C-alpha positions in Angstrom: 12.9 -0.1 -14.0 13.2 -3.5 -12.4 13.2 -3.4 -8.5 16.3 -5.4 -8.2 18.2 -2.3 -9.7 16.5 0.1 -7.9 16.8 -2.1 -4.3 20.6 -2.0 -6.2 21.0 1.9 -5.7 20.0 2.3 -2.7 22.7 0.1 -0.7 25.0 1.0 1.8 28.9 0.5 2.0 29.3 -3.2 3.2 30.0 -3.5 7.2 30.6 -6.4 8.8 27.2 -6.8 11.0 28.7 -10.2 12.3 30.7 -8.1 14.7 27.2 -5.9 15.2 24.7 -7.3 17.4 21.2 -6.4 16.4 19.0 -5.1 19.1 15.7 -3.4 18.9 14.0 -0.3 20.4 10.5 -2.2 21.7 7.6 -0.1 22.6 4.8 -1.6 23.2 1.4 -0.6 25.0 0.3 -3.1 27.1 -3.0 -2.6 29.3 -3.0 -4.0 32.5 -5.8 -3.9 35.6 -5.6 -2.2 38.7 -6.3 1.3 39.6 -2.9 2.7 40.6 0.0 3.1 38.3 2.7 2.3 40.7 1.0 -1.4 40.8 1.0 -2.0 37.2 4.5 0.1 36.7 6.5 -2.2 39.2 5.0 -5.5 37.7 6.3 -4.5 34.4 9.5 -3.3 35.5 9.9 -7.2 37.5 8.8 -8.3 33.9 11.2 -6.0 32.0 13.9 -4.7 34.0 15.0 -1.3 35.6 16.6 -0.1 32.0 12.9 -0.1 30.2 11.1 3.2 30.2 7.2 3.4 31.0 4.9 6.1 30.6 1.2 6.2 31.4 -1.6 7.0 28.1 -4.6 6.0 29.7 -6.2 5.3 32.9 -9.6 3.5 32.3 -11.6 4.5 35.4 -14.4 2.6 34.2 -12.8 -0.6 33.5 -10.7 -0.1 36.0 -7.2 -0.3 33.9 -4.2 1.3 32.7 -2.2 1.3 30.3 1.9 2.1 29.6 3.4 2.8 26.7 6.6 0.8 27.1 10.5 1.2 25.8 12.5 -1.6 26.1 15.9 -2.6 24.5 15.7 -6.7 23.5 16.8 -9.3 20.6 12.8 -9.0 19.2 9.3 -8.2 19.7 9.1 -11.8 20.5 11.6 -11.5 23.4 9.6 -9.0 24.6 5.8 -10.7 24.4 7.2 -13.6 25.7 8.5 -11.9 28.5 5.2 -10.1 29.1 2.9 -13.0 28.7 4.9 -15.0 31.3 4.9 -12.5 34.0 1.6 -11.1 33.6 -1.3 -13.3 33.6 -3.6 -10.4 33.0 -2.3 -7.7 30.8 -3.5 -7.0 27.0 -1.0 -6.3 25.0 -2.1 -3.6 21.9 -0.1 -1.8 19.4 3.9 -3.1 19.2 6.4 -1.5 17.2 10.4 -2.1 17.0 13.6 -0.4 15.8 16.3 -2.2 14.6 19.1 -0.5 16.2 22.8 -2.1 16.0 25.6 -1.1 18.6 29.4 -1.3 17.8 31.2 -4.5 20.2 33.2 -3.2 22.3 37.1 -3.8 21.7 38.9 -5.6 24.5 42.7 -4.4 25.0 
């Protein structure tokens, strides 16, 4: 079976995607220097906003750094990485994963 016919069989009914702005749930691992999770959390929330969810996944006392798993809604991975690169000079970015989410636009009456 040709690839094009397999792809056509999986298609869902057409929707007007122009009316649904796409966002991504970006999950990213960020390692920041320091020994206090509170200071790293404040820096990440300041950079990414209060809507971001932060979880400590590793605390490395030997290298004095803390790794956070961050979940944030954004337009793209590039937006998140760019924001982090501009705000946190000594952070290290690890695993990155994004899931595209569409949400309906609220109708105005």
